[in-house]
PyMOL Python script that loads the backbone (N, CA, C, O; Angstrom):
from pymol import cmd

cmd.read_pdbstr("""\
ATOM      1  N   MET A   1     176.413  39.993 124.357  1.00  0.00           N
ATOM      2  CA  MET A   1     175.331  39.258 124.963  1.00  0.00           C
ATOM      3  C   MET A   1     175.032  39.773 126.377  1.00  0.00           C
ATOM      4  O   MET A   1     173.872  39.901 126.768  1.00  0.00           O
ATOM      5  N   GLN A   2     176.093  40.064 127.133  1.00  0.00           N
ATOM      6  CA  GLN A   2     175.902  40.518 128.508  1.00  0.00           C
ATOM      7  C   GLN A   2     175.201  41.872 128.543  1.00  0.00           C
ATOM      8  O   GLN A   2     174.372  42.122 129.419  1.00  0.00           O
ATOM      9  N   LYS A   3     175.535  42.753 127.587  1.00  0.00           N
ATOM     10  CA  LYS A   3     174.857  44.056 127.515  1.00  0.00           C
ATOM     11  C   LYS A   3     173.376  43.853 127.226  1.00  0.00           C
ATOM     12  O   LYS A   3     172.516  44.513 127.808  1.00  0.00           O
ATOM     13  N   GLU A   4     173.099  42.932 126.321  1.00  0.00           N
ATOM     14  CA  GLU A   4     171.708  42.656 125.965  1.00  0.00           C
ATOM     15  C   GLU A   4     170.948  42.081 127.156  1.00  0.00           C
ATOM     16  O   GLU A   4     169.796  42.442 127.396  1.00  0.00           O
ATOM     17  N   ILE A   5     171.591  41.192 127.895  1.00  0.00           N
ATOM     18  CA  ILE A   5     170.974  40.601 129.087  1.00  0.00           C
ATOM     19  C   ILE A   5     170.691  41.691 130.113  1.00  0.00           C
ATOM     20  O   ILE A   5     169.630  41.696 130.738  1.00  0.00           O
ATOM     21  N   GLN A   6     171.632  42.613 130.288  1.00  0.00           N
ATOM     22  CA  GLN A   6     171.452  43.712 131.241  1.00  0.00           C
ATOM     23  C   GLN A   6     170.269  44.585 130.829  1.00  0.00           C
ATOM     24  O   GLN A   6     169.459  44.964 131.674  1.00  0.00           O
ATOM     25  N   VAL A   7     170.161  44.909 129.529  1.00  0.00           N
ATOM     26  CA  VAL A   7     169.047  45.729 129.032  1.00  0.00           C
ATOM     27  C   VAL A   7     167.721  45.013 129.287  1.00  0.00           C
ATOM     28  O   VAL A   7     166.753  45.629 129.734  1.00  0.00           O
ATOM     29  N   LEU A   8     167.682  43.721 129.002  1.00  0.00           N
ATOM     30  CA  LEU A   8     166.450  42.954 129.212  1.00  0.00           C
ATOM     31  C   LEU A   8     166.086  42.875 130.693  1.00  0.00           C
ATOM     32  O   LEU A   8     164.904  42.924 131.035  1.00  0.00           O
ATOM     33  N   LYS A   9     167.056  42.755 131.560  1.00  0.00           N
ATOM     34  CA  LYS A   9     166.777  42.723 133.000  1.00  0.00           C
ATOM     35  C   LYS A   9     166.202  44.057 133.471  1.00  0.00           C
ATOM     36  O   LYS A   9     165.294  44.089 134.302  1.00  0.00           O
ATOM     37  N   GLU A  10     166.732  45.155 132.938  1.00  0.00           N
ATOM     38  CA  GLU A  10     166.208  46.479 133.287  1.00  0.00           C
ATOM     39  C   GLU A  10     164.775  46.639 132.794  1.00  0.00           C
ATOM     40  O   GLU A  10     163.927  47.180 133.504  1.00  0.00           O
ATOM     41  N   GLU A  11     164.503  46.168 131.573  1.00  0.00           N
ATOM     42  CA  GLU A  11     163.135  46.226 131.041  1.00  0.00           C
ATOM     43  C   GLU A  11     162.197  45.407 131.910  1.00  0.00           C
ATOM     44  O   GLU A  11     161.090  45.835 132.235  1.00  0.00           O
ATOM     45  N   CYS A  12     162.657  44.232 132.276  1.00  0.00           N
ATOM     46  CA  CYS A  12     161.849  43.343 133.115  1.00  0.00           C
ATOM     47  C   CYS A  12     161.544  43.999 134.460  1.00  0.00           C
ATOM     48  O   CYS A  12     160.417  43.917 134.950  1.00  0.00           O
ATOM     49  N   ALA A  13     162.530  44.641 135.047  1.00  0.00           N
ATOM     50  CA  ALA A  13     162.330  45.317 136.328  1.00  0.00           C
ATOM     51  C   ALA A  13     161.306  46.447 136.172  1.00  0.00           C
ATOM     52  O   ALA A  13     160.461  46.647 137.043  1.00  0.00           O
ATOM     53  N   GLY A  14     161.386  47.174 135.068  1.00  0.00           N
ATOM     54  CA  GLY A  14     160.416  48.241 134.810  1.00  0.00           C
ATOM     55  C   GLY A  14     159.009  47.701 134.677  1.00  0.00           C
ATOM     56  O   GLY A  14     158.063  48.268 135.225  1.00  0.00           O
ATOM     57  N   TYR A  15     158.868  46.599 133.945  1.00  0.00           N
ATOM     58  CA  TYR A  15     157.540  45.989 133.769  1.00  0.00           C
ATOM     59  C   TYR A  15     157.020  45.421 135.087  1.00  0.00           C
ATOM     60  O   TYR A  15     155.823  45.494 135.365  1.00  0.00           O
ATOM     61  N   THR A  16     157.906  44.860 135.891  1.00  0.00           N
ATOM     62  CA  THR A  16     157.497  44.325 137.185  1.00  0.00           C
ATOM     63  C   THR A  16     156.976  45.446 138.081  1.00  0.00           C
ATOM     64  O   THR A  16     155.964  45.284 138.763  1.00  0.00           O
ATOM     65  N   GLU A  17     157.664  46.571 138.076  1.00  0.00           N
ATOM     66  CA  GLU A  17     157.228  47.724 138.871  1.00  0.00           C
ATOM     67  C   GLU A  17     155.884  48.242 138.376  1.00  0.00           C
ATOM     68  O   GLU A  17     155.004  48.573 139.171  1.00  0.00           O
ATOM     69  N   ARG A  18     155.738  48.309 137.079  1.00  0.00           N
ATOM     70  CA  ARG A  18     154.474  48.783 136.494  1.00  0.00           C
ATOM     71  C   ARG A  18     153.325  47.856 136.866  1.00  0.00           C
ATOM     72  O   ARG A  18     152.243  48.318 137.228  1.00  0.00           O
ATOM     73  N   LEU A  19     153.559  46.538 136.776  1.00  0.00           N
ATOM     74  CA  LEU A  19     152.546  45.558 137.143  1.00  0.00           C
ATOM     75  C   LEU A  19     152.178  45.685 138.613  1.00  0.00           C
ATOM     76  O   LEU A  19     151.008  45.570 138.976  1.00  0.00           O
ATOM     77  N   LYS A  20     153.164  45.919 139.447  1.00  0.00           N
ATOM     78  CA  LYS A  20     152.937  46.088 140.881  1.00  0.00           C
ATOM     79  C   LYS A  20     152.032  47.294 141.139  1.00  0.00           C
ATOM     80  O   LYS A  20     151.126  47.228 141.970  1.00  0.00           O
ATOM     81  N   ASN A  21     152.278  48.391 140.428  1.00  0.00           N
ATOM     82  CA  ASN A  21     151.446  49.592 140.575  1.00  0.00           C
ATOM     83  C   ASN A  21     150.017  49.342 140.107  1.00  0.00           C
ATOM     84  O   ASN A  21     149.064  49.811 140.729  1.00  0.00           O
ATOM     85  N   ILE A  22     149.872  48.614 139.026  1.00  0.00           N
ATOM     86  CA  ILE A  22     148.535  48.321 138.511  1.00  0.00           C
ATOM     87  C   ILE A  22     147.766  47.450 139.501  1.00  0.00           C
ATOM     88  O   ILE A  22     146.589  47.694 139.766  1.00  0.00           O
ATOM     89  N   LYS A  23     148.426  46.445 140.040  1.00  0.00           N
ATOM     90  CA  LYS A  23     147.765  45.559 141.004  1.00  0.00           C
ATOM     91  C   LYS A  23     147.417  46.286 142.289  1.00  0.00           C
ATOM     92  O   LYS A  23     146.429  45.945 142.939  1.00  0.00           O
ATOM     93  N   ALA A  24     148.203  47.277 142.669  1.00  0.00           N
ATOM     94  CA  ALA A  24     147.968  48.008 143.913  1.00  0.00           C
ATOM     95  C   ALA A  24     146.778  48.955 143.800  1.00  0.00           C
ATOM     96  O   ALA A  24     146.164  49.296 144.812  1.00  0.00           O
ATOM     97  N   ALA A  25     146.445  49.382 142.591  1.00  0.00           N
ATOM     98  CA  ALA A  25     145.321  50.307 142.407  1.00  0.00           C
ATOM     99  C   ALA A  25     144.027  49.597 142.790  1.00  0.00           C
ATOM    100  O   ALA A  25     143.803  48.447 142.411  1.00  0.00           O
ATOM    101  N   THR A  26     143.182  50.289 143.539  1.00  0.00           N
ATOM    102  CA  THR A  26     141.949  49.664 144.018  1.00  0.00           C
ATOM    103  C   THR A  26     140.757  49.967 143.121  1.00  0.00           C
ATOM    104  O   THR A  26     139.891  49.111 142.946  1.00  0.00           O
ATOM    105  N   SER A  27     140.695  51.144 142.559  1.00  0.00           N
ATOM    106  CA  SER A  27     139.537  51.519 141.762  1.00  0.00           C
ATOM    107  C   SER A  27     139.961  51.843 140.332  1.00  0.00           C
ATOM    108  O   SER A  27     140.396  52.954 140.031  1.00  0.00           O
ATOM    109  N   HIS A  28     139.825  50.860 139.473  1.00  0.00           N
ATOM    110  CA  HIS A  28     140.198  51.060 138.078  1.00  0.00           C
ATOM    111  C   HIS A  28     139.059  51.704 137.280  1.00  0.00           C
ATOM    112  O   HIS A  28     139.300  52.475 136.352  1.00  0.00           O
ATOM    113  N   VAL A  29     137.832  51.382 137.648  1.00  0.00           N
ATOM    114  CA  VAL A  29     136.663  51.838 136.900  1.00  0.00           C
ATOM    115  C   VAL A  29     135.682  52.496 137.856  1.00  0.00           C
ATOM    116  O   VAL A  29     135.378  51.960 138.921  1.00  0.00           O
ATOM    117  N   THR A  30     135.199  53.647 137.467  1.00  0.00           N
ATOM    118  CA  THR A  30     134.199  54.315 138.304  1.00  0.00           C
ATOM    119  C   THR A  30     132.853  53.634 138.133  1.00  0.00           C
ATOM    120  O   THR A  30     132.617  52.982 137.116  1.00  0.00           O
ATOM    121  N   PRO A  31     131.972  53.772 139.104  1.00  0.00           N
ATOM    122  CA  PRO A  31     130.638  53.163 138.979  1.00  0.00           C
ATOM    123  C   PRO A  31     129.875  53.671 137.751  1.00  0.00           C
ATOM    124  O   PRO A  31     129.110  52.926 137.139  1.00  0.00           O
ATOM    125  N   GLU A  32     130.087  54.943 137.395  1.00  0.00           N
ATOM    126  CA  GLU A  32     129.404  55.500 136.220  1.00  0.00           C
ATOM    127  C   GLU A  32     129.878  54.814 134.942  1.00  0.00           C
ATOM    128  O   GLU A  32     129.080  54.494 134.061  1.00  0.00           O
ATOM    129  N   GLU A  33     131.187  54.597 134.857  1.00  0.00           N
ATOM    130  CA  GLU A  33     131.728  53.909 133.678  1.00  0.00           C
ATOM    131  C   GLU A  33     131.217  52.468 133.611  1.00  0.00           C
ATOM    132  O   GLU A  33     130.896  51.962 132.536  1.00  0.00           O
ATOM    133  N   LYS A  34     131.148  51.828 134.758  1.00  0.00           N
ATOM    134  CA  LYS A  34     130.670  50.452 134.822  1.00  0.00           C
ATOM    135  C   LYS A  34     129.212  50.385 134.367  1.00  0.00           C
ATOM    136  O   LYS A  34     128.843  49.508 133.587  1.00  0.00           O
ATOM    137  N   GLU A  35     128.397  51.301 134.848  1.00  0.00           N
ATOM    138  CA  GLU A  35     126.982  51.346 134.462  1.00  0.00           C
ATOM    139  C   GLU A  35     126.837  51.597 132.966  1.00  0.00           C
ATOM    140  O   GLU A  35     125.983  50.999 132.311  1.00  0.00           O
ATOM    141  N   GLN A  36     127.669  52.477 132.429  1.00  0.00           N
ATOM    142  CA  GLN A  36     127.628  52.779 130.997  1.00  0.00           C
ATOM    143  C   GLN A  36     127.953  51.537 130.172  1.00  0.00           C
ATOM    144  O   GLN A  36     127.314  51.286 129.150  1.00  0.00           O
ATOM    145  N   VAL A  37     128.932  50.768 130.604  1.00  0.00           N
ATOM    146  CA  VAL A  37     129.311  49.542 129.895  1.00  0.00           C
ATOM    147  C   VAL A  37     128.165  48.536 129.927  1.00  0.00           C
ATOM    148  O   VAL A  37     127.876  47.899 128.914  1.00  0.00           O
ATOM    149  N   TYR A  38     127.511  48.386 131.073  1.00  0.00           N
ATOM    150  CA  TYR A  38     126.384  47.461 131.184  1.00  0.00           C
ATOM    151  C   TYR A  38     125.225  47.899 130.291  1.00  0.00           C
ATOM    152  O   TYR A  38     124.569  47.058 129.676  1.00  0.00           O
ATOM    153  N   LYS A  39     124.968  49.193 130.213  1.00  0.00           N
ATOM    154  CA  LYS A  39     123.900  49.694 129.350  1.00  0.00           C
ATOM    155  C   LYS A  39     124.212  49.421 127.885  1.00  0.00           C
ATOM    156  O   LYS A  39     123.332  49.028 127.119  1.00  0.00           O
ATOM    157  N   GLU A  40     125.470  49.630 127.498  1.00  0.00           N
ATOM    158  CA  GLU A  40     125.863  49.355 126.112  1.00  0.00           C
ATOM    159  C   GLU A  40     125.735  47.874 125.799  1.00  0.00           C
ATOM    160  O   GLU A  40     125.297  47.503 124.709  1.00  0.00           O
ATOM    161  N   LYS A  41     126.116  47.021 126.750  1.00  0.00           N
ATOM    162  CA  LYS A  41     125.993  45.571 126.547  1.00  0.00           C
ATOM    163  C   LYS A  41     124.533  45.198 126.325  1.00  0.00           C
ATOM    164  O   LYS A  41     124.216  44.428 125.419  1.00  0.00           O
ATOM    165  N   GLN A  42     123.642  45.747 127.155  1.00  0.00           N
ATOM    166  CA  GLN A  42     122.215  45.472 127.004  1.00  0.00           C
ATOM    167  C   GLN A  42     121.717  45.919 125.633  1.00  0.00           C
ATOM    168  O   GLN A  42     120.968  45.202 124.970  1.00  0.00           O
ATOM    169  N   LYS A  43     122.138  47.101 125.218  1.00  0.00           N
ATOM    170  CA  LYS A  43     121.706  47.648 123.932  1.00  0.00           C
ATOM    171  C   LYS A  43     122.147  46.747 122.779  1.00  0.00           C
ATOM    172  O   LYS A  43     121.359  46.448 121.882  1.00  0.00           O
ATOM    173  N   TYR A  44     123.408  46.319 122.809  1.00  0.00           N
ATOM    174  CA  TYR A  44     123.920  45.499 121.715  1.00  0.00           C
ATOM    175  C   TYR A  44     123.318  44.099 121.722  1.00  0.00           C
ATOM    176  O   TYR A  44     123.094  43.525 120.656  1.00  0.00           O
ATOM    177  N   CYS A  45     123.054  43.540 122.893  1.00  0.00           N
ATOM    178  CA  CYS A  45     122.407  42.235 122.969  1.00  0.00           C
ATOM    179  C   CYS A  45     120.979  42.316 122.437  1.00  0.00           C
ATOM    180  O   CYS A  45     120.511  41.402 121.758  1.00  0.00           O
ATOM    181  N   LYS A  46     120.293  43.407 122.745  1.00  0.00           N
ATOM    182  CA  LYS A  46     118.938  43.613 122.258  1.00  0.00           C
ATOM    183  C   LYS A  46     118.940  43.683 120.727  1.00  0.00           C
ATOM    184  O   LYS A  46     118.093  43.075 120.072  1.00  0.00           O
ATOM    185  N   GLU A  47     119.890  44.422 120.168  1.00  0.00           N
ATOM    186  CA  GLU A  47     120.003  44.512 118.711  1.00  0.00           C
ATOM    187  C   GLU A  47     120.325  43.158 118.099  1.00  0.00           C
ATOM    188  O   GLU A  47     119.788  42.808 117.048  1.00  0.00           O
ATOM    189  N   TRP A  48     121.197  42.395 118.746  1.00  0.00           N
ATOM    190  CA  TRP A  48     121.568  41.066 118.269  1.00  0.00           C
ATOM    191  C   TRP A  48     120.324  40.186 118.190  1.00  0.00           C
ATOM    192  O   TRP A  48     120.081  39.532 117.176  1.00  0.00           O
ATOM    193  N   ARG A  49     119.533  40.174 119.275  1.00  0.00           N
ATOM    194  CA  ARG A  49     118.304  39.374 119.300  1.00  0.00           C
ATOM    195  C   ARG A  49     117.341  39.810 118.195  1.00  0.00           C
ATOM    196  O   ARG A  49     116.755  38.982 117.497  1.00  0.00           O
ATOM    197  N   LYS A  50     117.195  41.117 118.054  1.00  0.00           N
ATOM    198  CA  LYS A  50     116.282  41.667 117.056  1.00  0.00           C
ATOM    199  C   LYS A  50     116.700  41.256 115.642  1.00  0.00           C
ATOM    200  O   LYS A  50     115.868  40.810 114.851  1.00  0.00           O
ATOM    201  N   ARG A  51     117.969  41.403 115.332  1.00  0.00           N
ATOM    202  CA  ARG A  51     118.467  41.062 113.997  1.00  0.00           C
ATOM    203  C   ARG A  51     118.422  39.560 113.750  1.00  0.00           C
ATOM    204  O   ARG A  51     118.138  39.117 112.638  1.00  0.00           O
ATOM    205  N   LYS A  52     118.703  38.782 114.787  1.00  0.00           N
ATOM    206  CA  LYS A  52     118.639  37.327 114.643  1.00  0.00           C
ATOM    207  C   LYS A  52     117.204  36.896 114.363  1.00  0.00           C
ATOM    208  O   LYS A  52     116.964  36.037 113.515  1.00  0.00           O
ATOM    209  N   ARG A  53     116.252  37.493 115.076  1.00  0.00           N
ATOM    210  CA  ARG A  53     114.851  37.165 114.867  1.00  0.00           C
ATOM    211  C   ARG A  53     114.413  37.532 113.453  1.00  0.00           C
ATOM    212  O   ARG A  53     113.724  36.756 112.791  1.00  0.00           O
ATOM    213  N   MET A  54     114.817  38.724 112.988  1.00  0.00           N
ATOM    214  CA  MET A  54     114.443  39.153 111.634  1.00  0.00           C
ATOM    215  C   MET A  54     115.045  38.218 110.586  1.00  0.00           C
ATOM    216  O   MET A  54     114.370  37.848 109.625  1.00  0.00           O
ATOM    217  N   ALA A  55     116.306  37.835 110.765  1.00  0.00           N
ATOM    218  CA  ALA A  55     116.963  36.939 109.809  1.00  0.00           C
ATOM    219  C   ALA A  55     116.292  35.569 109.802  1.00  0.00           C
ATOM    220  O   ALA A  55     116.101  34.968 108.745  1.00  0.00           O
ATOM    221  N   THR A  56     115.939  35.085 110.979  1.00  0.00           N
ATOM    222  CA  THR A  56     115.279  33.786 111.076  1.00  0.00           C
ATOM    223  C   THR A  56     113.919  33.820 110.391  1.00  0.00           C
ATOM    224  O   THR A  56     113.566  32.890 109.666  1.00  0.00           O
ATOM    225  N   GLU A  57     113.155  34.885 110.615  1.00  0.00           N
ATOM    226  CA  GLU A  57     111.844  35.017 109.980  1.00  0.00           C
ATOM    227  C   GLU A  57     111.976  35.088 108.467  1.00  0.00           C
ATOM    228  O   GLU A  57     111.180  34.493 107.741  1.00  0.00           O
ATOM    229  N   LEU A  58     112.971  35.809 107.997  1.00  0.00           N
ATOM    230  CA  LEU A  58     113.202  35.929 106.563  1.00  0.00           C
ATOM    231  C   LEU A  58     113.580  34.576 105.961  1.00  0.00           C
ATOM    232  O   LEU A  58     113.062  34.199 104.910  1.00  0.00           O
ATOM    233  N   CYS A  59     114.469  33.855 106.612  1.00  0.00           N
ATOM    234  CA  CYS A  59     114.871  32.531 106.125  1.00  0.00           C
ATOM    235  C   CYS A  59     113.686  31.562 106.138  1.00  0.00           C
ATOM    236  O   CYS A  59     113.520  30.773 105.208  1.00  0.00           O
ATOM    237  N   ASP A  60     112.874  31.621 107.176  1.00  0.00           N
ATOM    238  CA  ASP A  60     111.696  30.759 107.248  1.00  0.00           C
ATOM    239  C   ASP A  60     110.726  31.055 106.114  1.00  0.00           C
ATOM    240  O   ASP A  60     110.136  30.139 105.541  1.00  0.00           O
ATOM    241  N   ALA A  61     110.561  32.333 105.790  1.00  0.00           N
ATOM    242  CA  ALA A  61     109.671  32.711 104.681  1.00  0.00           C
ATOM    243  C   ALA A  61     110.214  32.175 103.358  1.00  0.00           C
ATOM    244  O   ALA A  61     109.444  31.705 102.521  1.00  0.00           O
ATOM    245  N   ILE A  62     111.501  32.239 103.166  1.00  0.00           N
ATOM    246  CA  ILE A  62     112.106  31.720 101.939  1.00  0.00           C
ATOM    247  C   ILE A  62     111.983  30.204 101.879  1.00  0.00           C
ATOM    248  O   ILE A  62     111.713  29.634 100.821  1.00  0.00           O
ATOM    249  N   LEU A  63     112.185  29.552 103.029  1.00  0.00           N
ATOM    250  CA  LEU A  63     112.164  28.093 103.074  1.00  0.00           C
ATOM    251  C   LEU A  63     110.769  27.502 102.843  1.00  0.00           C
ATOM    252  O   LEU A  63     110.653  26.319 102.522  1.00  0.00           O
ATOM    253  N   GLU A  64     109.702  28.311 103.003  1.00  0.00           N
ATOM    254  CA  GLU A  64     108.354  27.805 102.754  1.00  0.00           C
ATOM    255  C   GLU A  64     108.207  27.289 101.328  1.00  0.00           C
ATOM    256  O   GLU A  64     107.546  26.277 101.097  1.00  0.00           O
ATOM    257  N   GLY A  65     108.819  27.978 100.377  1.00  0.00           N
ATOM    258  CA  GLY A  65     108.708  27.564  98.988  1.00  0.00           C
ATOM    259  C   GLY A  65     109.975  26.922  98.446  1.00  0.00           C
ATOM    260  O   GLY A  65     110.069  26.659  97.248  1.00  0.00           O
ATOM    261  N   TYR A  66     110.937  26.669  99.300  1.00  0.00           N
ATOM    262  CA  TYR A  66     112.224  26.119  98.871  1.00  0.00           C
ATOM    263  C   TYR A  66     112.149  24.588  98.888  1.00  0.00           C
ATOM    264  O   TYR A  66     111.724  24.004  99.885  1.00  0.00           O
ATOM    265  N   PRO A  67     112.553  23.940  97.809  1.00  0.00           N
ATOM    266  CA  PRO A  67     112.385  22.479  97.734  1.00  0.00           C
ATOM    267  C   PRO A  67     113.370  21.672  98.579  1.00  0.00           C
ATOM    268  O   PRO A  67     113.113  20.500  98.858  1.00  0.00           O
ATOM    269  N   LYS A  68     114.479  22.262  98.989  1.00  0.00           N
ATOM    270  CA  LYS A  68     115.495  21.508  99.738  1.00  0.00           C
ATOM    271  C   LYS A  68     115.392  21.815 101.231  1.00  0.00           C
ATOM    272  O   LYS A  68     114.558  22.613 101.659  1.00  0.00           O
ATOM    273  N   SER A  69     116.248  21.173 102.005  1.00  0.00           N
ATOM    274  CA  SER A  69     116.205  21.357 103.461  1.00  0.00           C
ATOM    275  C   SER A  69     116.825  22.688 103.869  1.00  0.00           C
ATOM    276  O   SER A  69     117.492  23.361 103.083  1.00  0.00           O
ATOM    277  N   LYS A  70     116.582  23.035 105.116  1.00  0.00           N
ATOM    278  CA  LYS A  70     117.120  24.278 105.671  1.00  0.00           C
ATOM    279  C   LYS A  70     118.646  24.245 105.658  1.00  0.00           C
ATOM    280  O   LYS A  70     119.285  25.243 105.326  1.00  0.00           O
ATOM    281  N   LYS A  71     119.227  23.115 106.013  1.00  0.00           N
ATOM    282  CA  LYS A  71     120.678  22.976 106.048  1.00  0.00           C
ATOM    283  C   LYS A  71     121.270  23.166 104.649  1.00  0.00           C
ATOM    284  O   LYS A  71     122.288  23.841 104.495  1.00  0.00           O
ATOM    285  N   GLN A  72     120.649  22.583 103.646  1.00  0.00           N
ATOM    286  CA  GLN A  72     121.132  22.727 102.274  1.00  0.00           C
ATOM    287  C   GLN A  72     121.019  24.176 101.812  1.00  0.00           C
ATOM    288  O   GLN A  72     121.904  24.685 101.124  1.00  0.00           O
ATOM    289  N   PHE A  73     119.934  24.835 102.191  1.00  0.00           N
ATOM    290  CA  PHE A  73     119.748  26.239 101.826  1.00  0.00           C
ATOM    291  C   PHE A  73     120.854  27.099 102.434  1.00  0.00           C
ATOM    292  O   PHE A  73     121.442  27.938 101.752  1.00  0.00           O
ATOM    293  N   PHE A  74     121.133  26.885 103.716  1.00  0.00           N
ATOM    294  CA  PHE A  74     122.172  27.655 104.390  1.00  0.00           C
ATOM    295  C   PHE A  74     123.538  27.428 103.741  1.00  0.00           C
ATOM    296  O   PHE A  74     124.326  28.365 103.611  1.00  0.00           O
ATOM    297  N   GLU A  75     123.820  26.181 103.332  1.00  0.00           N
ATOM    298  CA  GLU A  75     125.094  25.887 102.677  1.00  0.00           C
ATOM    299  C   GLU A  75     125.188  26.574 101.323  1.00  0.00           C
ATOM    300  O   GLU A  75     126.232  27.129 100.980  1.00  0.00           O
ATOM    301  N   GLU A  76     124.108  26.542 100.552  1.00  0.00           N
ATOM    302  CA  GLU A  76     124.109  27.159  99.226  1.00  0.00           C
ATOM    303  C   GLU A  76     124.272  28.671  99.298  1.00  0.00           C
ATOM    304  O   GLU A  76     124.992  29.263  98.494  1.00  0.00           O
ATOM    305  N   VAL A  77     123.604  29.289 100.258  1.00  0.00           N
ATOM    306  CA  VAL A  77     123.635  30.736 100.384  1.00  0.00           C
ATOM    307  C   VAL A  77     124.885  31.196 101.144  1.00  0.00           C
ATOM    308  O   VAL A  77     125.348  32.320 100.952  1.00  0.00           O
ATOM    309  N   GLY A  78     125.426  30.334 102.000  1.00  0.00           N
ATOM    310  CA  GLY A  78     126.610  30.686 102.770  1.00  0.00           C
ATOM    311  C   GLY A  78     126.281  31.323 104.102  1.00  0.00           C
ATOM    312  O   GLY A  78     127.038  32.156 104.601  1.00  0.00           O
ATOM    313  N   ILE A  79     125.171  30.940 104.673  1.00  0.00           N
ATOM    314  CA  ILE A  79     124.757  31.491 105.968  1.00  0.00           C
ATOM    315  C   ILE A  79     125.412  30.687 107.085  1.00  0.00           C
ATOM    316  O   ILE A  79     125.346  29.458 107.105  1.00  0.00           O
ATOM    317  N   GLU A  80     126.041  31.396 108.008  1.00  0.00           N
ATOM    318  CA  GLU A  80     126.621  30.775 109.193  1.00  0.00           C
ATOM    319  C   GLU A  80     125.810  31.220 110.392  1.00  0.00           C
ATOM    320  O   GLU A  80     125.587  32.415 110.587  1.00  0.00           O
ATOM    321  N   THR A  81     125.374  30.276 111.187  1.00  0.00           N
ATOM    322  CA  THR A  81     124.534  30.606 112.335  1.00  0.00           C
ATOM    323  C   THR A  81     125.343  30.603 113.623  1.00  0.00           C
ATOM    324  O   THR A  81     126.465  30.099 113.670  1.00  0.00           O
ATOM    325  N   ASP A  82     124.755  31.175 114.662  1.00  0.00           N
ATOM    326  CA  ASP A  82     125.377  31.172 115.982  1.00  0.00           C
ATOM    327  C   ASP A  82     125.567  29.736 116.468  1.00  0.00           C
ATOM    328  O   ASP A  82     126.561  29.414 117.119  1.00  0.00           O
ATOM    329  N   GLU A  83     124.605  28.883 116.143  1.00  0.00           N
ATOM    330  CA  GLU A  83     124.656  27.499 116.580  1.00  0.00           C
ATOM    331  C   GLU A  83     125.821  26.747 115.943  1.00  0.00           C
ATOM    332  O   GLU A  83     126.366  25.827 116.553  1.00  0.00           O
ATOM    333  N   ASP A  84     126.210  27.126 114.723  1.00  0.00           N
ATOM    334  CA  ASP A  84     127.356  26.486 114.059  1.00  0.00           C
ATOM    335  C   ASP A  84     128.633  26.668 114.879  1.00  0.00           C
ATOM    336  O   ASP A  84     129.510  25.805 114.866  1.00  0.00           O
ATOM    337  N   TYR A  85     128.735  27.773 115.579  1.00  0.00           N
ATOM    338  CA  TYR A  85     129.936  28.099 116.336  1.00  0.00           C
ATOM    339  C   TYR A  85     129.717  28.037 117.851  1.00  0.00           C
ATOM    340  O   TYR A  85     130.551  28.511 118.623  1.00  0.00           O
ATOM    341  N   ASN A  86     128.596  27.452 118.268  1.00  0.00           N
ATOM    342  CA  ASN A  86     128.257  27.300 119.696  1.00  0.00           C
ATOM    343  C   ASN A  86     128.271  28.651 120.418  1.00  0.00           C
ATOM    344  O   ASN A  86     128.749  28.753 121.548  1.00  0.00           O
ATOM    345  N   VAL A  87     127.749  29.670 119.764  1.00  0.00           N
ATOM    346  CA  VAL A  87     127.661  31.009 120.364  1.00  0.00           C
ATOM    347  C   VAL A  87     126.254  31.172 120.916  1.00  0.00           C
ATOM    348  O   VAL A  87     125.270  30.861 120.245  1.00  0.00           O
ATOM    349  N   LYS A  88     126.172  31.661 122.141  1.00  0.00           N
ATOM    350  CA  LYS A  88     124.867  31.884 122.766  1.00  0.00           C
ATOM    351  C   LYS A  88     124.750  33.331 123.153  1.00  0.00           C
ATOM    352  O   LYS A  88     125.727  33.964 123.552  1.00  0.00           O
ATOM    353  N   LEU A  89     123.549  33.851 123.033  1.00  0.00           N
ATOM    354  CA  LEU A  89     123.283  35.220 123.454  1.00  0.00           C
ATOM    355  C   LEU A  89     123.445  35.335 124.960  1.00  0.00           C
ATOM    356  O   LEU A  89     122.978  34.466 125.696  1.00  0.00           O
ATOM    357  N   PRO A  90     124.093  36.386 125.428  1.00  0.00           N
ATOM    358  CA  PRO A  90     124.203  36.573 126.878  1.00  0.00           C
ATOM    359  C   PRO A  90     122.829  36.837 127.500  1.00  0.00           C
ATOM    360  O   PRO A  90     121.919  37.329 126.834  1.00  0.00           O
ATOM    361  N   ASP A  91     122.699  36.510 128.756  1.00  0.00           N
ATOM    362  CA  ASP A  91     121.450  36.792 129.462  1.00  0.00           C
ATOM    363  C   ASP A  91     121.243  38.295 129.565  1.00  0.00           C
ATOM    364  O   ASP A  91     122.206  39.050 129.699  1.00  0.00           O
ATOM    365  N   PRO A  92     119.980  38.735 129.502  1.00  0.00           N
ATOM    366  CA  PRO A  92     119.719  40.186 129.561  1.00  0.00           C
ATOM    367  C   PRO A  92     120.019  40.813 130.866  1.00  0.00           C
ATOM    368  O   PRO A  92     119.838  42.020 131.028  1.00  0.00           O
TER     369      PRO A  92
END
""", "prot")
cmd.dss("prot")
cmd.show_as("cartoon", "prot")
cmd.util.cbc("prot")
cmd.orient("prot")
């Protein structure tokens, strides 16, 4: 047990040192990388909006001739919406 405790203490000391080095670093991400991430986020949010709009329009077209409610249609087909899970699109 004592050998195991010693090994774990050494591991802990190594992780503590590593964490200290990570916290001491001032620039983790370059401005170019940051800009690239923001551009990708914008692109994916735009696609999300586009696909959500297309799906909504398609469902609305189907529901025009559907005898039951929208909620019943979604349950029968198995459609899960963002609103079901309280998910909101990020601001652009």
